N, C-alpha and C positions, 0 to 999 in steps of 0.2 A: 280738689286742695285734699281730699280724704288718701289717693295713694301716697302723694306728699306728708300725708301726718306717717304714714303707717311707714315707708321706706324712711322718716325722719325714727321710728320708735325701734326697725330693725338695726340703722347704724346706731344709734345708744347702745340697745344691749350688746352688740360686737366686741364697742368700744372700748365697755366696763368689761369684758372676757376680756379682752387685752389688757387691759390695766391689772387684770391680777390677774396676768401670767405674767407680770412684769413684776408685781413683787415678790413672787414666789420661788426667791432665792434665799441658798443659804445662806441662814440669819447666825450671828452671836449676839445674844442680848446681856444687860442692859445697855439701853443705849450711849447710857454714861455710868461711869463713876469717878470713884475720890484718888490721889493720888495718896497711898503707903492702907487703901484698902485692903480686907480681905474678903471677895468679892463671889461670890457663884457665879457661872458664864453658863449661860443654856445654848445651845449649837439647837438649830431647827434646821433641818433636813426635810425638803419636801422631793415625792417623786413625781418629773418633769414629763419623764417620756413613760411608753407603753413597753416598761421593762422595769427591774427591779431595782431597786439602789441596796448592791450588796456589801459596800464598802467603802468607809468617808473617812477620809485624814484630814487634819488639822494640823496645820503649824501656829504654833505657839508665838505668838508677836514678842520679841525686846520689850519690855515696861512689865512685863509681869511672870510671875514664878510661881508654875505651878504644880499642888500639890499631889494633889486627890481628886478620883474619881468618881460618879455616881456608879452601882453598876448597871448595868441596861438587861431585862428579860429577853432572850431567844440573838443578846448577841456580845463575842469573846470582843477585849480591845487590850490591845501592847502599846508601852511609851519609846522611844524612844527619845537617847539620853544623846550631848553636846561632850566635848572636849571635856567637859571642867562638871561631866556624871550630872548635870541640871536635866531638866526635862524639857524638851524641844519639840518634840509634837504628839501624836496618839493615831490610832488608827482604830478603828471601829470593824469589824468587818461580823457579818452576818451570819448565824450557826443554820441556818433554814432558809425560809422566802424571799428574805430583804419584806425592802419599805414597796407597797404595789407603786401601780400608777392612781394616784389620787390620796392617795396618807404618805404621814413625815411623821419622821420621830425624831425624839425634844434628849438630846443630856446633856450631862450637868457635870461639872469641872469644877475642882472649890481649887484660887490658886492670893496671891500677897500681888496688888500692883507697888512700883515701882515707884518712890518716894520722890520722883523726876520725870517720872512716864509726863506726855501729852497726849497720845491718843494709840491706842492701840489695832492693831492692823493685822483681820484675822485670813488668814490665807488656807479654804479647803481645795480637794479634790475631794468628788467626788467620782465612781465609781457602779457602775449597772450590771445587768446581771449577762446583756447582750454586747460587752467587752466597750462600750464605748466611755470617756470621757471626759468629764467634769472640771474645769482647774476655774476656782471661787477665788480669781489673782487678780482681775482688771481693778483699775482708774472708779473713779465715778457715775465716769460715765458708758461706762464697759455694761455689750451685753452680760459679760459673767460676773460683774465686782466682786471684788475683797467688804468683808463686812469691820465695819471701824466703831469703835468704843474713846469717845471722845471722854478725856481725861480731866479734873476740875480740878483747882489748887485744893491741898488738904490742908489740915490739920494743923499737918506733923507727927502726928501719933494716927497709932496705926485702927485703923477704923475696923471691928466684929462686925458687923450690924447683919452682914454675910456669911457670917462664916457659918451660924447656928441654921441653915437651910439644906446642909449634907451632913449629917450622921451617924452614915454605916459607916465601920472601919474603912481605910484605907487595903483596897482587897491585890489579892497578885493580880500583874499583868498580865498574866495567862489567863488568867479565867474572866468570867461574866455571869449577869443575871446579877436579881437584884430586884430592887424597889421597880415600880410601873413609870406611864411616864405623866409627868404634872406638864396642864396646859399652862401657853403662855401663850401671850397676842400683839406684844410684842416686838419680836422678833422680826414677823414678813414689814412695817413700815418702817426698821429702822433701815433697808437699802436704800439709800441713795435712788436709785433707778425706780423707787416706788413714785415717789414724790414727781421723776422727771414724766412718769405716764399721768401720773394724776392731767400734770401739765401742761402735754398735751392733747388729755382728754377734756377739759376747756373747755380749751382753746377750739378744741372740735365740732362741740355741742356750741360752741358763740357759733363761730361761723354756720353750720349748720342753720340754726336757728333764723340769718341772716339774712340765709339765700332766701327758706320759706316767707319771709318778710319783705322782699322785694318778690319773688314770685305772684306774693296774695297780691299787692299794690296794682302788677301790671294786669292782673285778673281781672279788678275792680277796675282799668281804666278800661278796659277791651269793655 
C-alpha cells in the first residue's frame, strides 16, 4: 500500500504542475468590465519556453477604443492604425534580453469600452528569441486561446473608475521606458483553459483514489 501511496503523491504533483502550465497563457485583465467604461487593461505575458520573449503584438478587439499606454522599462512600443485613424494594435519590442523562461511581464493600456459591446476578444502574437511564434487567437478549448473580457450592461454614462490607474502622459509611439511592473493575479485565472485543467485534475484525482480504494479492498480480502 505504501508504494501505491507514493505513486499517488507523485501523480498528484505531476497533475498540479500540468494545471499550472495550462493556465500560463497570455491574458488580459480585468475579466469583466461595463459598457461605456473607461478601463485600464493589463496584458500579462508569461514565457513558457527555454528562450526569451522578445516581442508581443496585441490586436485590439471591436468594442474598445484604446487611447493610452503605460511605458514599460526595457521595452519600446508602436501602435498600428486602421483606415479611420483609430488604434488597431500595439507591438511591444524588448530593447534587451526580454522575458526569460520562468518570468512574466505586464503591460498596461487605457481605453473606452463601447456602449454596445458584448465581449472583448483579445488576440495576441508572442515571439521568442529562437524565432518561434505563438498565436494566442484560438477558442476556449484551444491550446493557445485568445483572452476574453466579458462586458456587462452599463448605465449609459461613461464610467471613469479605471482611468485614474494610468496617470502618466501619453508617450511617443517610438519610445519606451517609464514606471515599473504592477502585479496582478487575475490574468491567469481568466483563461478558460485554466478551468478545463482544474476539472481534468479533479477527475484524475478522484479516479486515482477510487483505484486505490478498490486495490485496498482486494488486499484486505486476501
